[in-house]
N, C-alpha and C positions, 0 to 999 in steps of 0.2 A: 337628577342623574341617578340611574338605577344601580343598585349594588351588583347585579349580575354583570354589569359593564365595568364597574370600578374594581371589583375584587380580583380579576385576573392580573391587573397591574400591581396590586399589593402583594399577591402571592408570588408573582414573578420577581419582584424586587427582593423579597425575603430569600427566595431560592437562589438568585444570582449572587447575592452578597454572602450567603452561608456557604455556597458551593465554591465560588471563586476566591473568597477571602477568609473562609472559615471564621466568619464573624456573625454574631446574632444581633439583629436589631429588634427593639421593642416598639410596637406600634402605639401611638398616642391616639387622641380623639380627633376625628375628622372635623373640619369646619369650612365654612364658606370663606373665600378670599375676595377682598374688595379692592385690592390695589395691585400694582405690578412689581412691587419690591420683592426681590428674592430673599429667602430666609436662610442664607448661608453665604459661602465664599466662592463656590464654583458650581455652575449649573449646566446641565445638558437639556436641550429642548428638541423635540421631534414632532413634526406634523404628520397627521394621518388623514387620508381621504378614502371614502368608500361609497358604494351605492346607497347605503342606509344612513351614513353619518359622516361628519368630518370634525376634526378637532385637533388637540395637541396634548402632549404629555411632557412634563419636565421633572427632573430630579436635581435637587440642590444639596450639596454637601458642605458642612463646616470644614474648614481647612484641616483641622486635626484628624477628622474621620477620613477625608480624601487621602491624606498622606499615609495614614495607617493602612487603608485598603491598598494603596500603591505598594507599600512595603510587603504586605501579605501576598498580593497577587504576583508581583514582579520581582520581589527581592530588592527593590531599590528604595532608598529612604531619603528623598529630597527634603530640604528644609522649607521650601516655598512651593507654591502652585506654579509649576512650570509647564512647558509644552507637553512633556510626557504625561503629567497629571491630567491636563485637559484632554489629551488623546484618550486616556483611560476612562474619564468621565463620559466622553462620547461613546466609547465602546460599551460601557455599562448601560447607558441610555438605550443603545441599540439592542443589547441583549434583553433588557427588561421589556422593551416594547415588542420585540420578536416573540418572547415567551407569552406575553399577553395576547398577541395577535393569534398565536396557535390556539390558545384556550378559547378566544372569542370566535374563531372560525368553527370550532366544534358546536357553538351555539347559533351558527348561521350568520354571524357578522363577519364581513370581509372588508379589508381596507388595505391600501398601499401605504408604505412608510416612506417619508422623505429621509434625507441624510440628516443626522443630528447636528445641531449648532451648539457650541459650547461658549459660555460667557463666564468671566470671572472678575473678581475685584469687589471691594467693599461697596455696598449699596447698589449693586447692579440690578437691572430689572429684567423681567421675563414678560414678553408680550405674546399672549395667546392670540391666535388669528380668528377666533370666534367671539361673539358677544354673549355667549352662554355663561351660566354660573361656573365659577372656578372652584373646584374642590381642593382643599389643602389637607394633606395627611402627613403629620410629623412622625418621625421614628427616632428613637434614642439609642445611644450606645455609650460605652465608657470613653470613647474617643471624640464624641460630638454627635451632632444631629444630621439626619438626612430628611429632606422634605420633598414629597412628591406633590405635583399639581396635575390635575386632570381637568380638561375643559372640552366638552363635546356638545354639538348641536343635537 
């Protein structure tokens, strides 16, 4: 997977979280993912299909980070991952993918986005719809981790 294709997702995530939640995330080291287990408590997954490629993108949040983003974005402070939190994760997934889509379009890549699917709960899984390498990129904050996964043919 080429950096020119991955970097727009990283840049978009950092921009969305800093703009919408006034929160900075610190990027960790990327690595290959060999299983389907999510690395957190609530995940948004979105598929993308275009003439040059197809794949999927997901973002998973630890409970503490998801709840803090909810508090900062909407002024609500739920104690658990509820329907409002999962809706917010779906919206963040949409915003991050939309931002990356704009950056990739400038480089000649075009794709359509599906509606995001949100899954939550301990030990939930994320099933990417391609057999390609899955790239896992962790981010840290004082409230917990966010992890993105990118998988494209």
